[in-house]
A tleap script that builds the chain and sets N, CA, C and O, in Angstrom:
source leaprc.protein.ff14SB
mol = sequence {
  NMET LYS LYS GLN ASN THR LEU ASP ASP LEU
  ILE ASN GLU ILE HIE GLN PHE HIE GLN SER
  ILE THR ALA GLN SER ASP GLU GLU LEU LEU
  LEU PHE SER LYS THR LEU PHE SER THR THR
  LYS PRO THR LYS THR ALA ASN ALA LEU LEU
  ILE LYS ILE TYR ALA LEU VAL LEU GLU ILE
  PHE LYS ARG LYS ARG ILE ALA ILE HIE ASP
  THR HIE LEU LYS ALA ALA ILE ALA LEU ASP
  GLN GLY LYS LEU LEU VAL LEU GLU SER ASP
  GLU ASP LYS ASN ILE ALA VAL VAL PHE PRO
  CALA
}
set mol.1.N position { 98.594 87.335 90.314 }
set mol.1.CA position { 98.107 86.292 91.206 }
set mol.1.C position { 99.006 85.056 91.067 }
set mol.1.O position { 99.348 84.644 89.959 }
set mol.2.N position { 99.376 84.482 92.197 }
set mol.2.CA position { 100.265 83.318 92.213 }
set mol.2.C position { 99.496 82.059 91.827 }
set mol.2.O position { 98.385 81.818 92.298 }
set mol.3.N position { 100.116 81.266 90.959 }
set mol.3.CA position { 99.507 80.013 90.517 }
set mol.3.C position { 99.591 78.972 91.634 }
set mol.3.O position { 100.634 78.817 92.268 }
set mol.4.N position { 98.491 78.265 91.867 }
set mol.4.CA position { 98.498 77.212 92.877 }
set mol.4.C position { 99.295 76.014 92.375 }
set mol.4.O position { 99.395 75.766 91.173 }
set mol.5.N position { 99.854 75.286 93.321 }
set mol.5.CA position { 100.608 74.083 92.972 }
set mol.5.C position { 99.689 73.043 92.363 }
set mol.5.O position { 98.578 72.819 92.842 }
set mol.6.N position { 100.166 72.415 91.306 }
set mol.6.CA position { 99.439 71.286 90.756 }
set mol.6.C position { 99.824 70.048 91.552 }
set mol.6.O position { 100.759 70.071 92.353 }
set mol.7.N position { 99.104 68.991 91.323 }
set mol.7.CA position { 99.388 67.736 92.015 }
set mol.7.C position { 100.812 67.264 91.724 }
set mol.7.O position { 101.519 66.825 92.631 }
set mol.8.N position { 101.227 67.353 90.473 }
set mol.8.CA position { 102.589 66.933 90.116 }
set mol.8.C position { 103.643 67.826 90.771 }
set mol.8.O position { 104.703 67.345 91.170 }
set mol.9.N position { 103.353 69.125 90.883 }
set mol.9.CA position { 104.282 70.032 91.571 }
set mol.9.C position { 104.433 69.633 93.033 }
set mol.9.O position { 105.541 69.615 93.568 }
set mol.10.N position { 103.317 69.316 93.673 }
set mol.10.CA position { 103.355 68.886 95.074 }
set mol.10.C position { 104.191 67.627 95.242 }
set mol.10.O position { 105.012 67.531 96.154 }
set mol.11.N position { 103.975 66.673 94.363 }
set mol.11.CA position { 104.718 65.415 94.447 }
set mol.11.C position { 106.211 65.662 94.229 }
set mol.11.O position { 107.043 65.071 94.918 }
set mol.12.N position { 106.552 66.525 93.282 }
set mol.12.CA position { 107.962 66.861 93.063 }
set mol.12.C position { 108.568 67.514 94.298 }
set mol.12.O position { 109.706 67.216 94.660 }
set mol.13.N position { 107.821 68.401 94.946 }
set mol.13.CA position { 108.319 69.050 96.160 }
set mol.13.C position { 108.476 68.045 97.301 }
set mol.13.O position { 109.413 68.147 98.092 }
set mol.14.N position { 107.570 67.083 97.387 }
set mol.14.CA position { 107.690 66.023 98.398 }
set mol.14.C position { 108.973 65.234 98.164 }
set mol.14.O position { 109.728 64.973 99.101 }
set mol.15.N position { 109.219 64.856 96.907 }
set mol.15.CA position { 110.437 64.098 96.587 }
set mol.15.C position { 111.700 64.924 96.871 }
set mol.15.O position { 112.687 64.395 97.380 }
set mol.16.N position { 111.665 66.209 96.543 }
set mol.16.CA position { 112.827 67.065 96.803 }
set mol.16.C position { 113.107 67.164 98.298 }
set mol.16.O position { 114.252 67.029 98.730 }
set mol.17.N position { 112.068 67.399 99.082 }
set mol.17.CA position { 112.279 67.493 100.525 }
set mol.17.C position { 112.697 66.138 101.087 }
set mol.17.O position { 113.511 66.067 102.008 }
set mol.18.N position { 112.140 65.065 100.532 }
set mol.18.CA position { 112.506 63.718 100.971 }
set mol.18.C position { 114.007 63.499 100.804 }
set mol.18.O position { 114.656 62.921 101.676 }
set mol.19.N position { 114.553 63.959 99.687 }
set mol.19.CA position { 115.996 63.803 99.453 }
set mol.19.C position { 116.818 64.510 100.530 }
set mol.19.O position { 117.920 64.072 100.860 }
set mol.20.N position { 116.287 65.591 101.071 }
set mol.20.CA position { 117.039 66.349 102.079 }
set mol.20.C position { 117.026 65.688 103.457 }
set mol.20.O position { 117.804 66.078 104.328 }
set mol.21.N position { 116.166 64.703 103.671 }
set mol.21.CA position { 116.105 64.064 104.993 }
set mol.21.C position { 116.551 62.605 104.981 }
set mol.21.O position { 116.569 61.967 106.034 }
set mol.22.N position { 116.906 62.067 103.834 }
set mol.22.CA position { 117.253 60.642 103.755 }
set mol.22.C position { 118.502 60.281 104.550 }
set mol.22.O position { 118.630 59.147 105.011 }
set mol.23.N position { 119.413 61.213 104.716 }
set mol.23.CA position { 120.657 60.915 105.437 }
set mol.23.C position { 120.509 61.048 106.952 }
set mol.23.O position { 121.437 60.722 107.692 }
set mol.24.N position { 119.372 61.516 107.413 }
set mol.24.CA position { 119.185 61.699 108.853 }
set mol.24.C position { 118.996 60.355 109.546 }
set mol.24.O position { 118.444 59.412 108.979 }
set mol.25.N position { 119.465 60.295 110.775 }
set mol.25.CA position { 119.305 59.076 111.574 }
set mol.25.C position { 117.854 58.954 112.031 }
set mol.25.O position { 117.069 59.894 111.909 }
set mol.26.N position { 117.516 57.787 112.557 }
set mol.26.CA position { 116.169 57.588 113.095 }
set mol.26.C position { 115.873 58.592 114.208 }
set mol.26.O position { 114.763 59.117 114.299 }
set mol.27.N position { 116.856 58.851 115.041 }
set mol.27.CA position { 116.682 59.796 116.146 }
set mol.27.C position { 116.444 61.210 115.625 }
set mol.27.O position { 115.606 61.942 116.152 }
set mol.28.N position { 117.185 61.586 114.589 }
set mol.28.CA position { 117.002 62.912 113.995 }
set mol.28.C position { 115.620 63.044 113.367 }
set mol.28.O position { 114.983 64.092 113.468 }
set mol.29.N position { 115.161 61.973 112.717 }
set mol.29.CA position { 113.823 62.005 112.128 }
set mol.29.C position { 112.743 62.086 113.200 }
set mol.29.O position { 111.732 62.765 113.018 }
set mol.30.N position { 112.955 61.399 114.308 }
set mol.30.CA position { 111.999 61.472 115.413 }
set mol.30.C position { 111.916 62.899 115.951 }
set mol.30.O position { 110.823 63.414 116.187 }
set mol.31.N position { 113.051 63.524 116.139 }
set mol.31.CA position { 113.075 64.912 116.604 }
set mol.31.C position { 112.405 65.831 115.583 }
set mol.31.O position { 111.640 66.724 115.948 }
set mol.32.N position { 112.697 65.606 114.311 }
set mol.32.CA position { 112.080 66.387 113.241 }
set mol.32.C position { 110.560 66.232 113.273 }
set mol.32.O position { 109.831 67.213 113.125 }
set mol.33.N position { 110.087 65.011 113.464 }
set mol.33.CA position { 108.637 64.780 113.498 }
set mol.33.C position { 107.996 65.496 114.681 }
set mol.33.O position { 106.893 66.031 114.567 }
set mol.34.N position { 108.685 65.505 115.809 }
set mol.34.CA position { 108.144 66.199 116.986 }
set mol.34.C position { 108.050 67.699 116.745 }
set mol.34.O position { 107.088 68.341 117.167 }
set mol.35.N position { 109.048 68.259 116.066 }
set mol.35.CA position { 108.987 69.696 115.778 }
set mol.35.C position { 107.894 70.007 114.765 }
set mol.35.O position { 107.256 71.057 114.841 }
set mol.36.N position { 107.676 69.101 113.819 }
set mol.36.CA position { 106.603 69.308 112.838 }
set mol.36.C position { 105.244 69.363 113.516 }
set mol.36.O position { 104.438 70.251 113.238 }
set mol.37.N position { 105.000 68.423 114.394 }
set mol.37.CA position { 103.680 68.318 114.999 }
set mol.37.C position { 103.470 69.314 116.135 }
set mol.37.O position { 102.338 69.537 116.563 }
set mol.38.N position { 104.547 69.909 116.620 }
set mol.38.CA position { 104.376 70.944 117.643 }
set mol.38.C position { 104.231 72.323 117.012 }
set mol.38.O position { 103.896 73.294 117.691 }
set mol.39.N position { 104.485 72.400 115.709 }
set mol.39.CA position { 104.372 73.664 114.993 }
set mol.39.C position { 103.064 73.690 114.229 }
set mol.39.O position { 102.912 72.998 113.222 }
set mol.40.N position { 102.135 74.473 114.697 }
set mol.40.CA position { 100.854 74.581 113.999 }
set mol.40.C position { 100.631 75.999 113.500 }
set mol.40.O position { 99.501 76.396 113.215 }
set mol.41.N position { 101.720 76.762 113.396 }
set mol.41.CA position { 101.629 78.132 112.907 }
set mol.41.C position { 101.370 78.123 111.406 }
set mol.41.O position { 101.796 77.204 110.706 }
set mol.42.N position { 100.673 79.147 110.906 }
set mol.42.CA position { 100.479 79.246 109.456 }
set mol.42.C position { 101.830 79.366 108.754 }
set mol.42.O position { 102.754 79.997 109.267 }
set mol.43.N position { 101.929 78.763 107.597 }
set mol.43.CA position { 103.181 78.792 106.837 }
set mol.43.C position { 103.007 79.652 105.596 }
set mol.43.O position { 101.907 80.104 105.281 }
set mol.44.N position { 104.109 79.868 104.904 }
set mol.44.CA position { 104.056 80.703 103.701 }
set mol.44.C position { 103.110 80.125 102.659 }
set mol.44.O position { 102.363 80.861 102.014 }
set mol.45.N position { 103.144 78.827 102.499 }
set mol.45.CA position { 102.230 78.184 101.559 }
set mol.45.C position { 101.387 77.180 102.320 }
set mol.45.O position { 101.816 76.616 103.327 }
set mol.46.N position { 100.197 76.972 101.828 }
set mol.46.CA position { 99.277 76.050 102.498 }
set mol.46.C position { 99.809 74.625 102.496 }
set mol.46.O position { 99.433 73.821 103.349 }
set mol.47.N position { 100.676 74.307 101.548 }
set mol.47.CA position { 101.146 72.932 101.403 }
set mol.47.C position { 102.505 72.673 102.046 }
set mol.47.O position { 103.005 71.550 101.975 }
set mol.48.N position { 103.109 73.667 102.666 }
set mol.48.CA position { 104.460 73.490 103.209 }
set mol.48.C position { 104.514 72.386 104.257 }
set mol.48.O position { 105.435 71.570 104.247 }
set mol.49.N position { 103.549 72.352 105.151 }
set mol.49.CA position { 103.529 71.319 106.188 }
set mol.49.C position { 103.234 69.952 105.578 }
set mol.49.O position { 103.846 68.953 105.957 }
set mol.50.N position { 102.300 69.909 104.638 }
set mol.50.CA position { 101.965 68.651 103.959 }
set mol.50.C position { 103.206 68.058 103.299 }
set mol.50.O position { 103.448 66.855 103.398 }
set mol.51.N position { 103.981 68.883 102.636 }
set mol.51.CA position { 105.186 68.416 101.939 }
set mol.51.C position { 106.162 67.783 102.922 }
set mol.51.O position { 106.705 66.711 102.654 }
set mol.52.N position { 106.386 68.431 104.047 }
set mol.52.CA position { 107.335 67.909 105.035 }
set mol.52.C position { 106.829 66.620 105.676 }
set mol.52.O position { 107.589 65.667 105.846 }
set mol.53.N position { 105.560 66.594 106.026 }
set mol.53.CA position { 105.005 65.390 106.662 }
set mol.53.C position { 105.004 64.220 105.690 }
set mol.53.O position { 105.393 63.111 106.058 }
set mol.54.N position { 104.574 64.451 104.460 }
set mol.54.CA position { 104.539 63.363 103.486 }
set mol.54.C position { 105.943 62.859 103.168 }
set mol.54.O position { 106.136 61.659 102.975 }
set mol.55.N position { 106.930 63.762 103.112 }
set mol.55.CA position { 108.320 63.339 102.887 }
set mol.55.C position { 108.810 62.485 104.047 }
set mol.55.O position { 109.521 61.502 103.841 }
set mol.56.N position { 108.435 62.852 105.253 }
set mol.56.CA position { 108.811 62.073 106.433 }
set mol.56.C position { 108.179 60.684 106.391 }
set mol.56.O position { 108.856 59.687 106.640 }
set mol.57.N position { 106.903 60.615 106.080 }
set mol.57.CA position { 106.222 59.312 105.982 }
set mol.57.C position { 106.839 58.481 104.858 }
set mol.57.O position { 107.014 57.271 105.002 }
set mol.58.N position { 107.164 59.123 103.751 }
set mol.58.CA position { 107.813 58.433 102.632 }
set mol.58.C position { 109.138 57.814 103.077 }
set mol.58.O position { 109.445 56.679 102.713 }
set mol.59.N position { 109.918 58.550 103.859 }
set mol.59.CA position { 111.199 58.025 104.350 }
set mol.59.C position { 110.988 56.861 105.315 }
set mol.59.O position { 111.753 55.896 105.302 }
set mol.60.N position { 109.971 56.948 106.137 }
set mol.60.CA position { 109.681 55.842 107.061 }
set mol.60.C position { 109.323 54.583 106.281 }
set mol.60.O position { 109.815 53.499 106.595 }
set mol.61.N position { 108.476 54.716 105.272 }
set mol.61.CA position { 108.145 53.562 104.427 }
set mol.61.C position { 109.406 53.009 103.768 }
set mol.61.O position { 109.596 51.794 103.718 }
set mol.62.N position { 110.267 53.892 103.264 }
set mol.62.CA position { 111.502 53.463 102.605 }
set mol.62.C position { 112.367 52.650 103.566 }
set mol.62.O position { 112.917 51.615 103.190 }
set mol.63.N position { 112.483 53.119 104.799 }
set mol.63.CA position { 113.308 52.407 105.782 }
set mol.63.C position { 112.697 51.070 106.171 }
set mol.63.O position { 113.414 50.169 106.607 }
set mol.64.N position { 111.411 50.928 106.024 }
set mol.64.CA position { 110.734 49.653 106.287 }
set mol.64.C position { 110.681 48.785 105.029 }
set mol.64.O position { 110.070 47.716 105.017 }
set mol.65.N position { 111.339 49.275 103.967 }
set mol.65.CA position { 111.420 48.566 102.680 }
set mol.65.C position { 110.040 48.330 102.055 }
set mol.65.O position { 109.767 47.268 101.497 }
set mol.66.N position { 109.190 49.338 102.163 }
set mol.66.CA position { 107.874 49.300 101.523 }
set mol.66.C position { 107.922 50.292 100.369 }
set mol.66.O position { 108.175 51.480 100.568 }
set mol.67.N position { 107.679 49.795 99.169 }
set mol.67.CA position { 107.757 50.640 97.978 }
set mol.67.C position { 106.556 51.583 97.914 }
set mol.67.O position { 105.404 51.162 98.019 }
set mol.68.N position { 106.856 52.858 97.739 }
set mol.68.CA position { 105.824 53.877 97.599 }
set mol.68.C position { 105.964 54.477 96.206 }
set mol.68.O position { 107.060 54.832 95.772 }
set mol.69.N position { 104.843 54.581 95.522 }
set mol.69.CA position { 104.825 55.126 94.167 }
set mol.69.C position { 104.064 56.444 94.160 }
set mol.69.O position { 103.330 56.762 95.096 }
set mol.70.N position { 104.253 57.195 93.098 }
set mol.70.CA position { 103.558 58.476 92.994 }
set mol.70.C position { 102.043 58.308 93.041 }
set mol.70.O position { 101.334 59.207 93.492 }
set mol.71.N position { 101.544 57.170 92.581 }
set mol.71.CA position { 100.090 56.946 92.655 }
set mol.71.C position { 99.619 56.914 94.105 }
set mol.71.O position { 98.514 57.368 94.404 }
set mol.72.N position { 100.437 56.388 95.005 }
set mol.72.CA position { 100.095 56.402 96.432 }
set mol.72.C position { 100.058 57.835 96.954 }
set mol.72.O position { 99.162 58.210 97.710 }
set mol.73.N position { 101.042 58.629 96.541 }
set mol.73.CA position { 101.086 60.024 96.975 }
set mol.73.C position { 99.895 60.804 96.430 }
set mol.73.O position { 99.288 61.600 97.147 }
set mol.74.N position { 99.563 60.576 95.163 }
set mol.74.CA position { 98.406 61.264 94.570 }
set mol.74.C position { 97.125 60.896 95.301 }
set mol.74.O position { 96.293 61.761 95.577 }
set mol.75.N position { 96.965 59.626 95.613 }
set mol.75.CA position { 95.773 59.181 96.341 }
set mol.75.C position { 95.741 59.792 97.735 }
set mol.75.O position { 94.682 60.206 98.206 }
set mol.76.N position { 96.883 59.852 98.392 }
set mol.76.CA position { 96.950 60.421 99.741 }
set mol.76.C position { 96.593 61.903 99.731 }
set mol.76.O position { 95.865 62.376 100.603 }
set mol.77.N position { 97.102 62.627 98.754 }
set mol.77.CA position { 96.797 64.057 98.654 }
set mol.77.C position { 95.312 64.257 98.385 }
set mol.77.O position { 94.687 65.148 98.959 }
set mol.78.N position { 94.750 63.427 97.511 }
set mol.78.CA position { 93.313 63.522 97.224 }
set mol.78.C position { 92.493 63.268 98.486 }
set mol.78.O position { 91.531 63.987 98.755 }
set mol.79.N position { 92.864 62.261 99.252 }
set mol.79.CA position { 92.166 61.983 100.512 }
set mol.79.C position { 92.307 63.155 101.479 }
set mol.79.O position { 91.347 63.534 102.150 }
set mol.80.N position { 93.493 63.717 101.544 }
set mol.80.CA position { 93.742 64.853 102.428 }
set mol.80.C position { 92.884 66.062 102.047 }
set mol.80.O position { 92.533 66.881 102.897 }
set mol.81.N position { 92.556 66.157 100.769 }
set mol.81.CA position { 91.714 67.249 100.279 }
set mol.81.C position { 90.227 66.924 100.383 }
set mol.81.O position { 89.383 67.698 99.932 }
set mol.82.N position { 89.911 65.775 100.978 }
set mol.82.CA position { 88.517 65.403 101.184 }
set mol.82.C position { 87.842 64.779 99.979 }
set mol.82.O position { 86.615 64.701 99.921 }
set mol.83.N position { 88.630 64.339 99.022 }
set mol.83.CA position { 88.074 63.729 97.814 }
set mol.83.C position { 87.889 62.234 98.010 }
set mol.83.O position { 88.582 61.606 98.810 }
set mol.84.N position { 86.956 61.685 97.278 }
set mol.84.CA position { 86.746 60.238 97.264 }
set mol.84.C position { 87.506 59.657 96.092 }
set mol.84.O position { 87.634 60.300 95.050 }
set mol.85.N position { 88.009 58.446 96.253 }
set mol.85.CA position { 88.730 57.814 95.157 }
set mol.85.C position { 88.597 56.311 95.236 }
set mol.85.O position { 88.209 55.748 96.259 }
set mol.86.N position { 88.927 55.684 94.136 }
set mol.86.CA position { 88.879 54.228 94.045 }
set mol.86.C position { 90.293 53.740 93.768 }
set mol.86.O position { 90.954 54.198 92.836 }
set mol.87.N position { 90.743 52.804 94.592 }
set mol.87.CA position { 92.054 52.192 94.400 }
set mol.87.C position { 91.863 50.707 94.159 }
set mol.87.O position { 90.938 50.092 94.689 }
set mol.88.N position { 92.740 50.144 93.361 }
set mol.88.CA position { 92.591 48.755 92.936 }
set mol.88.C position { 92.768 47.739 94.060 }
set mol.88.O position { 91.949 46.835 94.223 }
set mol.89.N position { 93.823 47.889 94.821 }
set mol.89.CA position { 94.126 46.839 95.797 }
set mol.89.C position { 94.001 47.351 97.226 }
set mol.89.O position { 94.072 48.552 97.488 }
set mol.90.N position { 93.816 46.414 98.132 }
set mol.90.CA position { 93.772 46.770 99.552 }
set mol.90.C position { 95.107 47.344 100.004 }
set mol.90.O position { 95.151 48.245 100.842 }
set mol.91.N position { 96.195 46.819 99.449 }
set mol.91.CA position { 97.519 47.329 99.817 }
set mol.91.C position { 97.647 48.804 99.443 }
set mol.91.O position { 98.141 49.606 100.236 }
set mol.92.N position { 97.200 49.165 98.231 }
set mol.92.CA position { 97.245 50.566 97.812 }
set mol.92.C position { 96.420 51.439 98.744 }
set mol.92.O position { 96.834 52.542 99.102 }
set mol.93.N position { 95.262 50.947 99.132 }
set mol.93.CA position { 94.394 51.701 100.049 }
set mol.93.C position { 95.078 51.887 101.395 }
set mol.93.O position { 95.074 52.983 101.955 }
set mol.94.N position { 95.661 50.818 101.910 }
set mol.94.CA position { 96.317 50.887 103.218 }
set mol.94.C position { 97.479 51.863 103.217 }
set mol.94.O position { 97.686 52.590 104.189 }
set mol.95.N position { 98.236 51.880 102.134 }
set mol.95.CA position { 99.371 52.798 102.045 }
set mol.95.C position { 98.884 54.237 101.929 }
set mol.95.O position { 99.396 55.123 102.613 }
set mol.96.N position { 97.908 54.472 101.073 }
set mol.96.CA position { 97.444 55.842 100.819 }
set mol.96.C position { 96.855 56.507 102.060 }
set mol.96.O position { 97.024 57.711 102.250 }
set mol.97.N position { 96.175 55.748 102.899 }
set mol.97.CA position { 95.524 56.371 104.062 }
set mol.97.C position { 96.510 56.738 105.169 }
set mol.97.O position { 96.175 57.529 106.050 }
set mol.98.N position { 97.704 56.184 105.140 }
set mol.98.CA position { 98.681 56.485 106.190 }
set mol.98.C position { 99.154 57.939 106.101 }
set mol.98.O position { 99.338 58.587 107.131 }
set mol.99.N position { 99.348 58.451 104.911 }
set mol.99.CA position { 99.898 59.799 104.743 }
set mol.99.C position { 99.021 60.880 105.381 }
set mol.99.O position { 99.525 61.655 106.194 }
set mol.100.N position { 97.734 60.961 105.046 }
set mol.100.CA position { 96.929 62.021 105.675 }
set mol.100.C position { 96.572 61.744 107.132 }
set mol.100.O position { 96.141 62.648 107.848 }
set mol.101.N position { 96.749 60.503 107.575 }
set mol.101.CA position { 96.416 60.175 108.965 }
set mol.101.C position { 97.397 60.843 109.879 }
set mol.101.O position { 97.301 60.700 111.098 }
savepdb mol mol.pdb
quit
């Protein structure tokens, strides 16, 4: 039986995929986002789409010079999984809710 990804594994995969899209232009990222959202087919892993979308959102925040930390990603993944959580600041809350939205 295949082991499910842990939260840290997911975050590492998000960062790895993020590295592969950082050199793309804004236009290329826009096209990439359109292909992501037009593809609703099942993927090999349940988290494959999440990884790509979160990496894309991470790059958008980076280009807007907004610092994103792993705690934001962990909170976003928890929200995406339907979990409740408590975050210290309104800024952290605002950042975390963007990813699953």
